[in-house]
MILODREN-272908 format. One line per 4 residues: number of its first residue (from 1); their letters; for each residue x, y, z of N, C-alpha, C, O. Coordinates in steps of 0.001 Angstrom, whole numbers, padded with zeros to 6 digits. Layout:
residues N
NUM = A = X Y Z X Y Z X Y Z X Y Z  ...
END
This chain:
residues 300
1 = MYFN = 030795 013803 147628 032147 013755 146643 031618 013231 145383 032106 013753 144381  030601 012184 145168 030216 011677 144087 029413 012755 143186 029432 012741 141956  028711 013683 143967 027891 014577 143104 028874 015518 142559 028684 015874 141396  029968 016023 143232 030999 016889 142675 031714 016327 141491 032115 017085 140608
5 = ELVN = 031900 014994 141427 032523 014306 140347 031644 014292 139111 032132 014369 137983  030362 014194 139335 029275 014309 138336 029358 015623 137654 029395 015696 136426  029395 016829 138550 029296 018070 138218 030569 018278 137217 030442 018744 136085  031742 017893 137753 032945 018137 137000 032979 017420 135599 033469 017917 134585
9 = AYDQ = 032440 016286 135680 032499 015542 134372 031523 016247 133327 031837 016418 132148  030307 016638 133882 029341 017394 132930 029900 018552 132370 029801 018874 131186  030616 019299 133436 031297 020735 133007 032245 020440 131967 032240 021177 130981  033207 019306 132033 034106 018939 131160 033443 018674 129819 033932 019152 128795
13 = QRRE = 032437 017991 129795 031844 017758 128448 031285 018913 127828 031360 018997 126602  030685 019900 128549 030064 021184 127978 031511 021887 127470 031542 022339 126325  032502 021964 128176 033599 022583 127626 034134 022124 126429 034563 022943 125616  034174 020752 126172 034531 020137 124929 033729 020676 123846 034176 021262 122860
17 = RNIY = 032513 020433 124103 031468 020797 123052 031522 022343 122624 031380 022713 121459  031741 023187 123696 031874 024676 123370 033084 024953 122592 033181 026057 122057  033955 024146 122473 035256 024323 121653 034843 024389 120172 035503 025081 119396  033780 023696 119758 033371 023705 118466 032981 025312 117912 033187 025798 116800
21 = HDLM = 032424 025850 118967 031995 027279 118631 033228 028306 118253 033041 029375 117672  034474 027833 118657 035705 028638 118375 036372 028076 117150 037411 028593 116740  035831 027046 116547 036423 026579 115172 035865 027330 114025 034741 027830 114063  036725 027413 112918 036247 027966 111780 035776 029426 111897 034873 029840 111170
25 = RFRV = 036305 030110 112693 036007 031712 112877 036007 032469 111681 035180 033377 111603  036826 032256 110677 036859 032963 109484 036115 032113 108401 036430 030978 108043  034973 032939 107901 034254 032227 106907 034167 033116 105664 034151 034331 105866  034106 032646 104339 033960 033509 103213 032428 033627 103102 031698 032672 102837
29 = REVL = 031993 034930 103337 030636 035123 103195 030450 036122 102065 029376 036093 101465  031328 036953 101730 031248 037835 100525 032289 037756 099568 033436 038056 099898  031976 037328 098246 032876 037238 097151 032820 038151 096287 031694 038529 095965  034005 038784 095648 033926 039745 094608 034493 038996 093368 035687 038699 093337
33 = LVGS = 033709 038709 092415 034186 037849 091050 034351 039080 090078 033527 039990 089988  035482 038992 089389 035901 040110 088555 036207 039465 087229 037057 038575 087227  035606 039814 086072 036087 039261 084874 035374 040041 083694 034341 040658 083954  035832 040038 082544 035233 040721 081368 033860 040035 081179 033626 038958 081727
37 = LYDS = 032938 040677 080387 031860 040038 079950 031956 038842 079245 031103 037962 079361  033044 038730 078438 033151 037477 077684 033729 036291 078616 033391 035121 078434  034620 036682 079618 035016 035554 080463 033878 035130 081402 033670 033957 081712  033181 036146 081816 031912 035793 082650 031031 034815 081828 030556 033797 082334
41 = FVVE = 030834 035181 080514 030063 034299 079808 030587 032884 079692 029836 031930 079894  031798 032737 079386 032408 031350 079257 032115 030577 080564 031795 029389 080563  032253 031373 081746 032056 030495 083078 030626 030136 083368 030329 029019 083791  029693 031127 083132 028262 030964 083307 027556 030362 082145 026334 030239 082230
45 = SDGV = 028173 029973 081072 027640 029218 079905 027371 027891 080398 026482 027239 079851  028103 027350 081478 027778 026070 081996 026661 025940 083005 026284 024858 083455  026147 027142 083336 025044 027215 084358 025275 028463 085154 026400 028950 085274  024175 028988 085709 024392 030214 086364 025315 030289 087630 025027 029641 088636
49 = LTEQ = 026333 031018 087574 027300 030752 088583 026934 030654 090008 027473 029831 090748  025969 031530 090431 025475 031613 091734 024704 030274 092039 024886 029629 093072  023891 029943 091116 023180 028628 091386 024170 027528 091379 023954 026596 092154  025114 027492 090705 026235 026425 090936 026828 026281 092231 027050 025193 092763
53 = IYGE = 027089 027448 092745 027800 027595 093985 026694 027184 095266 027049 026479 096211  025350 027728 095133 024380 027276 095898 024136 025791 095875 024015 025125 096904  024068 025282 094602 023795 023901 094470 024792 023042 095171 024403 022152 095927  026088 023267 094952 027207 022665 095570 027002 022742 097059 026982 021682 097685
57 = YFKL = 026858 023812 097650 026684 023891 099188 025609 023109 099673 025729 022424 100688  024372 023177 098890 023182 022376 099406 023685 020948 099377 023505 020213 100348  024334 020522 098246 024537 019014 098225 025482 018537 099426 025442 017409 099917  026274 019493 099792 027358 019176 100913 026730 019545 102207 027361 019375 103250
61 = NLNT = 025485 020057 102211 024839 020335 103527 025658 021602 104342 025634 021734 105565  026315 022414 103490 026983 023503 104161 026027 024610 104292 025192 024841 103417  026137 025302 105376 025000 026312 105770 025540 027711 105675 024734 028621 105869  026801 028015 105402 027193 029446 105065 027447 029639 103725 028594 029610 103279
65 = IPRV = 026414 029844 103007 026671 030095 101602 026949 031528 101236 026186 032438 101561  028085 031715 100536 028638 033139 100262 027704 033964 099236 026968 033404 098424  027804 035155 099351 027149 036041 098280 028207 036551 097247 029284 037052 097570  027829 036389 096139 028854 036623 094995 028408 037982 094202 027350 038076 093579
69 = TCAY = 029377 039013 094324 029064 040207 093680 029957 040123 092418 031098 039668 092495  029447 040548 091302 030088 040477 089922 030471 041766 089397 029597 042631 089339  031764 042058 088965 032198 043314 088303 032707 043008 087073 033455 042030 087036  032468 043662 085943 032908 043472 084527 033991 044524 084119 034507 044379 083011
73 = TEET = 034355 045490 084847 035378 046397 084371 036260 046628 085596 035825 046357 086715  037438 047101 085422 038424 047322 086374 037868 048347 087363 037935 048126 088572  037317 049473 086870 036873 050611 087547 035715 050142 088513 035662 050488 089693  034882 049401 087957 033807 048905 088775 034287 048026 089956 033799 048132 091081
77 = ALDF = 035197 047220 089663 035806 046238 090575 036409 046991 091787 036160 046673 092950  037264 048068 091410 037794 048836 092570 036857 049591 093265 037086 049774 094460  035743 050121 092728 034798 050832 093533 034238 049894 094501 034090 050186 095688  033873 048578 093906 033197 047653 094965 034187 047277 096008 033843 047134 097182
81 = FRGG = 035394 047117 095607 036539 046637 096467 036734 047713 097779 036861 047403 098964  036717 048937 097243 036971 050125 098290 035760 050145 099252 035954 050300 100457  034541 049995 098758 033296 050198 099450 032792 049078 100121 032097 049271 101119  033034 047897 099725 032524 046797 100196 033520 045983 101224 034732 046193 101187
85 = SFDL = 032985 045120 102065 033754 044282 102862 033767 042894 102525 032947 042120 103019  034706 042504 101659 034739 041198 100832 035733 040422 101548 036761 040927 102000  035413 039129 101657 036303 037978 102216 037179 037382 101328 038207 036813 101694  036782 037497 100056 037565 036806 098975 037311 037540 097643 036219 038010 097324
89 = VILM = 038443 037589 096892 038321 038238 095427 038900 037224 094374 040065 036827 094381  038004 036885 093536 038423 036025 092455 038426 036720 091146 037372 037169 090696  039540 036834 090513 039896 037470 089274 039878 036436 088030 040582 035428 088073  039176 036677 087092 039021 035792 085950 040192 036390 084881 040404 037590 084711
93 = GGID = 040850 035368 084250 041631 035700 083244 041470 034912 081926 041415 033687 082029  041391 035440 080764 041172 034566 079707 042489 034744 078830 043587 034318 079189  042228 035496 077512 043411 035567 076656 044519 036449 077213 045703 036118 077153  044096 037571 077751 045150 038429 078328 044928 038493 079837 043806 038562 080338
97 = FEVP = 046148 038465 080577 046136 038577 081958 046670 039808 082523 046965 039861 083717  046827 040897 081665 047447 042205 082061 046565 042893 083109 046998 043354 084166  045156 042920 082673 044280 043652 083584 044202 042890 084926 044523 043498 085947  043807 041631 084997 043625 040983 086378 044972 041092 087329 044906 041181 088555
101 = LELA = 046110 041071 086635 047414 041099 087368 047545 042570 087856 047930 042787 089005  047244 043550 087036 047364 045002 087550 046398 045230 088654 046686 045861 089671  045234 044690 088416 044180 044823 089408 044497 044365 090744 044367 045057 091753  044965 043043 090709 045385 042406 091883 046527 043260 092748 046533 043379 093973
105 = RGMK = 047422 043786 091878 048529 044576 092523 047799 045849 093251 048162 046183 094378  046874 046467 092640 046293 047645 093114 045376 047424 094309 045231 048275 095187  044714 046150 094303 043865 045730 095388 044731 045491 096643 044388 045866 097764  045862 044848 096376 046700 044514 097578 047179 045734 098331 047393 045698 099543
109 = HIWP = 047347 046843 097570 047771 047984 098198 046716 048637 099060 046992 049304 100057  045406 048390 098589 044264 048872 099402 043932 048085 100557 043753 048668 101626  043824 046802 100480 043471 045851 101514 044345 044689 101346 043971 043717 100690  045548 044748 101937 046540 043546 101653 046269 042106 102306 046819 041085 101896
113 = DIPI = 045333 042143 103400 045069 041015 103949 043908 040205 103255 043692 039056 103639  043113 040793 102192 042167 040129 101567 042706 039225 100568 043359 039671 099625  042457 037870 100723 042888 036918 099704 042489 037072 098286 041292 037273 098080  043313 037010 097255 043017 037236 095925 043391 036009 095042 044571 035659 095006
117 = LLMA = 042478 035361 094353 042802 034280 093579 042446 034518 092161 041440 035094 091748  043402 033999 091478 043329 034221 089946 042889 032954 089298 043522 031928 089550  041669 032912 088331 041287 031863 087841 041208 031948 086253 040448 032730 085683  042047 031085 085603 042146 031142 084137 040885 030376 083756 040418 029482 084462
121 = TNNS = 040347 030789 082565 039077 030318 082194 039121 028852 081574 038094 028174 081529  040461 028339 081050 040556 027175 080464 042076 026790 080353 042910 027674 080547  042436 025635 080080 043744 025185 080056 044599 026008 078941 045808 026216 079036  043766 026443 077863 044519 027137 076798 044937 028471 077368 046108 028792 077166
125 = SLAN = 044204 029258 078014 044389 030445 078609 045415 030430 079644 046219 031356 079746  045422 029342 080474 046389 029136 081334 047831 029178 080792 048772 029631 081443  047929 028677 079565 049224 028497 078882 049782 029777 078631 051000 029940 078553  048753 030921 078466 049287 032304 078131 049971 033046 079466 050673 034053 079370
129 = LDMA = 049683 032451 080593 050019 033071 081701 051597 032761 082189 051994 031628 082461  052291 033776 082241 053820 033638 082718 053895 033432 084181 053728 034390 084936  054151 032172 084658 054174 031811 086010 055563 032628 086705 055741 032698 087921  056325 033115 085857 057433 033814 086469 057168 035307 086610 058030 036058 087064
133 = DPRL = 055966 035732 086218 055563 037149 086244 055660 037672 087618 054917 037184 088470  056584 038715 087974 056579 039179 089387 055318 039779 089990 055201 039950 091203  054323 040113 089052 053010 040576 089668 052102 039589 090285 051118 039886 090964  052549 038247 089968 051769 037057 090539 052013 037022 092059 051382 036253 092784
137 = AAID = 052968 037894 092533 053085 037941 094058 051908 038453 094598 051648 038080 095742  051076 039274 094014 049800 039827 094568 048686 038806 094631 047662 039034 095275  048877 037707 093981 047958 036661 093826 048270 035494 094853 049377 034957 094885  047283 035156 095642 047431 034076 096595 047574 032708 096077 048362 031911 096586
141 = RVFV = 046822 032421 095068 046758 031092 094280 046179 031197 093031 045252 031985 092838  046693 030380 092030 046142 030317 090664 045305 029038 090482 045749 027948 090841  044153 029172 089950 043356 028070 089491 042945 028139 088152 043098 029179 087511  042393 027044 087622 041914 026978 086247 040482 026531 086072 040186 025484 086647
145 = WNGY = 039531 027153 085365 038295 026567 085314 038129 025671 084166 038608 025986 083076  037517 024632 084326 037258 023618 083134 035845 023164 083270 035623 021966 083092  034821 024001 083574 033432 023677 083499 033127 022754 084782 032123 022042 084792  033959 022786 085785 033655 021975 087041 033183 022829 088198 034012 023454 088859
149 = SKLF = 031851 022887 088483 031255 023785 089340 031939 023584 090798 032000 024539 091573  032393 022449 091105 032920 022286 092442 034079 022923 092742 034446 023018 093913  034850 023475 091633 035871 024303 091781 035762 025642 092659 036683 026037 093374  034652 026227 092536 034341 027366 093328 034350 026951 094882 034974 027593 095727
153 = VGMI = 033619 025851 095151 033616 025405 096515 035078 025208 097101 035405 025608 098219  035919 024547 096218 037216 024046 096450 038027 025448 096719 038826 025508 097653  037823 026399 095993 038550 027704 096131 038192 028312 097414 039054 028770 098165  036962 028326 097679 036416 029021 099082 037027 028234 100245 037652 028778 101156
157 = KYVE = 036805 026910 100154 037324 026059 101246 038703 026302 101426 039154 026518 102551  039416 026284 100408 041105 026531 100457 041328 027834 101230 042141 027874 102154  040670 028811 100887 040934 029989 101677 040488 030049 102984 041086 030774 103779  039444 029342 103362 038985 029250 104690 039819 028405 105630 039934 028715 106816
161 = DLRN = 040460 027232 105054 041399 026366 105772 042502 027129 105977 042933 027179 107129  043133 027819 105001 044351 028492 105222 044244 029619 106277 045208 029839 107011  043167 030300 106371 042903 031323 107516 042604 030649 108970 042867 031201 110039  042066 029483 108844 041653 029009 110171 042575 027938 110722 042435 027584 111893
165 = VQSD = 043517 027397 109945 044169 026263 110429 045076 026562 111718 045165 025712 112604  045637 027590 111786 046496 027947 112961 045820 027910 114287 046254 027348 115293  044688 028585 114171 043696 028654 115371 043137 027404 115609 043294 026950 116743  042485 026709 114749 041752 025500 114799 042667 024328 115332 042246 023517 116157
169 = TQVG = 043942 024289 114811 044868 023222 115425 045197 023440 116770 045375 022458 117491  045317 024704 117271 045586 025094 118698 044432 024857 119574 044575 024340 120682  043301 025219 119112 042142 025333 120128 041365 023890 120043 040924 023383 121074  041236 023330 118923 040516 022038 118865 041357 020845 118321 040736 019839 117977
173 = RVRV = 042577 020863 118224 043514 019828 117825 042950 019294 116402 042973 018091 116142  042474 020197 115552 042155 019631 114293 043178 019155 113556 044290 019678 113628  042917 018082 112739 043963 017431 111896 044210 018147 110726 043419 019030 110394  045344 017856 109950 045821 018488 108925 046106 017495 107650 046916 016583 107815
177 = ILLI = 045467 017650 106404 045958 016978 105321 046879 017780 104462 046444 018809 103945  048163 017386 104255 048947 018084 103364 048877 017581 101991 049163 016402 101781  048518 018372 101014 048425 018013 099612 049680 018836 098947 049803 020044 099149  050597 018096 098145 051747 018653 097505 051459 018456 095906 051437 017368 095333
181 = EDSV = 051271 019571 095384 051097 019491 093827 051396 020975 093204 050880 022010 093627  052238 020895 092220 052594 022202 091660 051838 022462 090409 051784 023615 089980  051222 021439 089758 050387 021695 088524 048973 022304 088793 048074 021710 089387  048892 023567 088278 047603 024317 088490 046343 023490 087815 045219 023525 088314
185 = RYYS = 046605 022872 086829 045630 022174 086294 045143 021053 087098 043938 020885 087286  046167 020176 087644 045878 019061 088447 045095 019375 089702 043995 018902 089988  045868 020309 090475 045057 020614 091694 043690 021391 091611 042897 021475 092549  043532 021908 090454 042186 022582 090294 041286 021552 089968 040087 021793 090107
189 = CFLP = 041659 020400 089540 040700 019329 089445 040442 018448 090641 039283 018177 090953  041439 018005 091304 041203 017131 092417 041256 017668 093867 041089 016917 094828  041511 019082 094000 041364 019647 095271 039903 019736 095609 039530 019347 096716  039067 020212 094753 037568 020222 094924 036987 018773 095229 036050 018652 096018
193 = VLYK = 037502 017781 094656 037150 016371 094896 037390 015974 096155 036555 015349 096809  038747 016358 096671 039233 015956 098100 038383 016682 099109 038189 016089 100171  037849 017863 098946 037189 018396 099881 035822 017842 099969 035281 017822 101074  035233 017413 098983 033996 016810 098906 033997 015436 099594 033054 015078 100299
197 = VVLR = 035106 014661 099365 035268 013340 100031 035302 013689 101641 034543 013075 102390  036131 014613 102115 036471 014795 103432 035266 015180 104119 034981 014674 105204  034381 016231 103435 033155 016674 104066 032074 015550 104070 031295 015438 105017  032050 014824 103124 031162 013622 103146 031417 012740 104222 030527 012434 105015
201 = QTQN = 032774 012239 104316 033145 011442 105333 032854 011936 106738 032293 011200 107549  033230 013179 107037 033013 013712 108355 031501 013777 108679 031142 013598 109842  030584 014030 107686 029070 014135 107897 028807 012807 108155 028066 012628 109122  029220 011757 107539 028811 010269 107755 029224 009989 109154 028384 009372 109809
205 = LIEE = 030262 010285 109721 030862 009915 111020 029976 010690 111958 029601 010050 112940  029594 011842 111867 028748 012538 112816 027403 012019 112748 026721 012004 113773  026942 011587 111643 025556 010981 111698 025381 009808 112376 024252 009455 112716  026454 009090 112640 026464 007829 113316 026471 007925 114840 026273 006964 115582
209 = EKVT = 026764 009406 115310 026858 009537 116667 025314 009979 117331 024426 010577 116724  025282 009571 118546 023876 009813 119186 023926 011073 119716 024016 011115 120943  023890 012222 119060 024069 013539 119666 022947 014516 119124 022204 014069 118250  022794 015592 119495 021686 016566 118925 022105 017155 117574 023276 017104 117196
213 = ETYK = 021261 017637 116955 021424 018232 115557 022245 019323 115682 023139 019444 114844  022115 020275 116689 023074 021426 116925 024432 020918 116911 025276 021429 116176  024721 019842 117759 026106 019339 117910 026573 018816 116662 027736 019018 116311  025764 018158 115959 026209 017810 114569 026650 018814 113662 027679 018670 113003
217 = LLSI = 025848 019935 113584 026276 021027 112827 027582 021682 113275 028388 022137 112463  027763 021715 114604 029072 022290 115063 030059 021401 114743 031109 021845 114279  029900 020106 114923 031053 019123 114738 031650 019189 113360 032836 018899 113195  030925 019534 112426 031465 019555 110958 032657 020562 110829 033460 020494 109899
221 = RARP = 032720 021496 111816 033696 022481 111927 035097 021803 112258 036141 022382 111959  035093 020581 112872 036279 019905 113262 036810 019114 112108 037757 018359 112330  036305 019197 110889 036854 018198 109837 038405 018631 109567 038819 019754 109854  039119 017736 109054 040612 017991 108820 040709 019262 107708 039937 019429 106764
225 = KILL = 041679 019979 108012 041939 021139 107165 042884 020641 105979 043801 019862 106239  042689 021034 104838 043554 020672 103664 044544 021745 103297 044135 022866 102994  045689 021486 103307 046643 022695 102992 047352 022369 101680 047808 021233 101549  047467 023130 100840 048104 022882 099554 049491 023567 099491 049597 024765 099752
229 = ASSY = 050546 022808 099145 051831 023253 098879 052261 023088 097499 051874 022058 096948  052995 023907 096815 053434 023734 095360 054938 023790 095229 055447 023881 094112  055666 023738 096325 057190 023610 096425 057609 022775 097508 056811 022464 098391  058881 022360 097510 059231 021530 098689 059451 022530 099739 059232 022072 100861
233 = EEAQ = 059788 023659 099715 060052 024586 100811 058650 024911 101413 058522 024877 102637  057567 025234 100591 056325 025444 101292 055785 024191 101923 055198 024302 102999  055920 023038 101378 055548 021851 102142 056300 021579 103341 055738 021068 104309  057556 021885 103358 058424 021684 104448 057957 022593 105582 057906 022124 106719
237 = QIFD = 057635 023780 105367 056995 024780 106352 055723 024276 106838 055512 024268 108051  054897 023875 106055 053644 023262 106592 053926 022071 107532 053378 022002 108632  054778 021147 107092 055165 019983 107810 055594 020386 109151 055011 019908 110124  056577 021238 109301 057356 021613 110445 056248 022342 111434 056254 022149 112650
241 = TYES = 055392 023116 110835 054421 024007 111652 053324 022913 112249 053015 022951 113440  052801 022011 111411 051702 021198 111862 052021 019669 112007 051214 018776 111748  053180 019503 112410 053625 017915 112331 052914 017161 113348 052635 015996 113064  052534 017666 114605 051756 017000 115521 050384 016842 115115 049675 016083 115776
245 = NLLT = 049895 017472 114088 048318 017451 113768 048201 016766 112336 047091 016650 111817  049299 016332 111729 049260 015776 110345 048444 014363 110366 048704 013418 111110  047545 014410 109526 046656 013317 109356 047216 012197 108313 047282 010984 108512  047599 012920 107153 048135 012281 106092 048868 013064 105166 048665 014263 105357
249 = IITD = 049717 012803 104146 050240 013470 103056 049989 013002 101772 050338 011837 101579  049439 013637 100771 049222 013330 099476 050317 014080 098615 050322 015311 098607  051188 013399 097934 052377 014046 097257 052395 013695 095836 052018 012600 095421  052858 014680 095064 053263 014481 093710 054701 013917 093777 055292 013816 094852
253 = LRFP = 055229 013564 092627 056606 012987 092523 057636 014020 092246 058764 013993 092739  057197 014930 091433 058081 015952 091027 057594 017313 091269 056527 017594 090723  058202 018270 092025 057823 019581 092094 059023 020560 092534 060052 020044 092971  058938 021712 092448 060165 022544 092632 060670 022584 093982 059990 022594 095008
257 = RGGV = 062102 022610 093874 062982 022778 095162 064073 023684 094877 064829 023449 093934  064217 024714 095623 065062 025853 095392 064925 026622 094179 065877 027255 093723  063729 026598 093607 063255 027281 092558 063525 026515 091171 063444 027068 090074  063874 025101 091382 064195 024324 090105 063330 023074 090339 063165 022571 091451
261 = HDEE = 062753 022582 089113 061890 021509 089114 062801 020365 089380 063758 020156 088635  062539 019594 090441 063319 018456 091036 062861 017095 090837 061801 016787 091381  063513 016183 090114 063057 014874 089820 062757 014087 091020 061883 013221 090969  063507 014352 092249 063504 013477 093264 062861 014179 094579 062997 013636 095676
265 = SGFD = 062225 015286 094449 061699 016024 095567 060623 015187 096256 060543 015166 097484  059784 014488 095456 058662 013816 096119 059202 012665 096985 058695 012459 098088  060179 011935 096540 060816 010950 097223 061535 011377 098377 061547 010715 099414  062125 012441 098237 062992 013063 099386 062130 013516 100508 062461 013374 101685
269 = FLAM = 061022 014061 100122 060044 014588 101012 059394 013384 101754 059150 013375 102961  059172 012485 100981 058516 011257 101706 059395 010566 102683 058955 010111 103739  060759 010482 102291 061735 009931 103302 061825 010723 104522 061922 010165 105615  061797 012052 104395 061910 012948 105559 060811 012618 106381 061017 012218 107527
273 = AKSR = 059497 012756 105864 058251 012614 106534 058260 011244 107389 057939 011220 108577  058601 010279 106768 058697 008853 107332 059649 008790 108396 059428 008132 109413  060755 009479 108200 061879 009435 109323 061481 010069 110642 061956 009734 111727  060497 011088 110441 060032 011910 111712 058720 011260 112250 058516 011115 113456
277 = IPDL = 057743 010836 111164 056570 010233 111729 056452 008777 110991 055803 008686 109949  057052 007730 111524 057073 006544 110836 055639 005906 110493 055564 005178 109503  054562 006139 111231 053216 005516 111081 052449 006575 110185 051266 006333 109945  053032 007757 109656 052119 008576 108843 051610 008067 107585 052443 007860 106703
281 = PVLV = 050398 007831 107349 050013 007451 105988 050419 008407 104914 050199 009611 105044  050991 007923 103882 051341 008851 102615 050851 008272 101444 050781 007051 101303  050485 009136 100538 049941 008628 099240 050802 009351 098170 050925 010572 098263  051426 008652 097127 052269 009236 096260 051446 008998 094870 051199 007852 094494
285 = QSSE = 051093 009987 094232 050453 009929 093038 051236 010314 091756 051798 011404 091651  051246 009423 090842 052002 009651 089632 051391 008703 088568 050675 007735 088827  051797 009138 087262 051395 008435 086128 052300 007458 085617 052103 006885 084545  053365 007233 086408 054420 006298 086055 054450 004995 086914 054923 004994 088050
289 = PRIR = 054015 004079 086422 053916 002759 087242 055257 002179 087712 055257 001329 088601  056382 002596 087161 057765 002203 087472 058071 002644 088860 058867 002009 089551  057479 003688 089279 057898 004253 090578 057160 003603 091780 057345 003964 092942  056384 002702 091438 055536 002092 092549 056396 001307 093496 056158 001513 094687
293 = DKAY = 057269 000521 093235 058098 -000300 094077 058899 000640 095066 059063 000397 096261  059381 001769 094380 060204 002505 095179 059381 003324 096346 059795 003558 097482  058209 003673 095826 057387 004309 096697 056927 003295 097982 056918 003679 099151  056627 002224 097639 056279 001166 098663 057403 000971 099575 057165 000833 100775
297 = RLGA = 058722 000941 099093 059843 000618 099922 059953 001794 100946 060373 001574 102082  059580 003019 100550 059665 004228 101487 058610 004323 102340 058585 005196 103207  057618 003421 102178 056499 003358 103124 055214 004074 102778 054319 004322 103586  055215 004374 101530 053819 004967 100904 052986 003903 100536 051881 004126 100042
END
């Protein structure tokens, strides 16, 4: 009887470890980066793009470094897209967004499941983008480049988390961090920082465990997933879907609700979240000190 109990305990431990093999099934391994020669120069003037991505992956001890294929014309991009098996497309936009928006729409007709991100080359060019343009429906998310090389890692990890979260929360009970922010400029800055912090913290916790190196490499897959929402409805959907897996919420004070920029959306969402999960840690970020007391009263 004692032997059978030992066998069962050992098998249970092996099954728990094998779960890590089933996490993070989708990885971004092939990236198609599309931009004019000028836009590409703007981005690469801060350092060779591929070296930036490799450097950030190396510093974070990430072992699945994606390959970046560059295209400088619409025709070349479509040829690459039709003939290659890409996991992610990043379209750069500078002064004019006509070409990338039309290109995104054409690509979605060819392979609708491949995520397409639009990256403005700076804040000034972002101001030229009409966020009400219906062609943005072909874009999965908009980011803005400000010379911050970690942005590419953040964009890649954003796509991976979005694709893996449903499976990973079911298979490995992976936790979820909900970030609510509608400003492209702001989430482009601190989403990569948040990924860096989470990855570093996960690695530090794993290093403290007395386990094999292989197990440590697999354990990094169980890090919390970061999901970004830019409207009340989007955040509500994520909350409802992953309520039992939520680790924390980081929310802006004002973001759209019902298509209108709502002054109270952050506080209302906080009140809803606290009513359903009273001990859930919530961080409200704002540049207005006067809201601090109200946030504290609501449990943030």
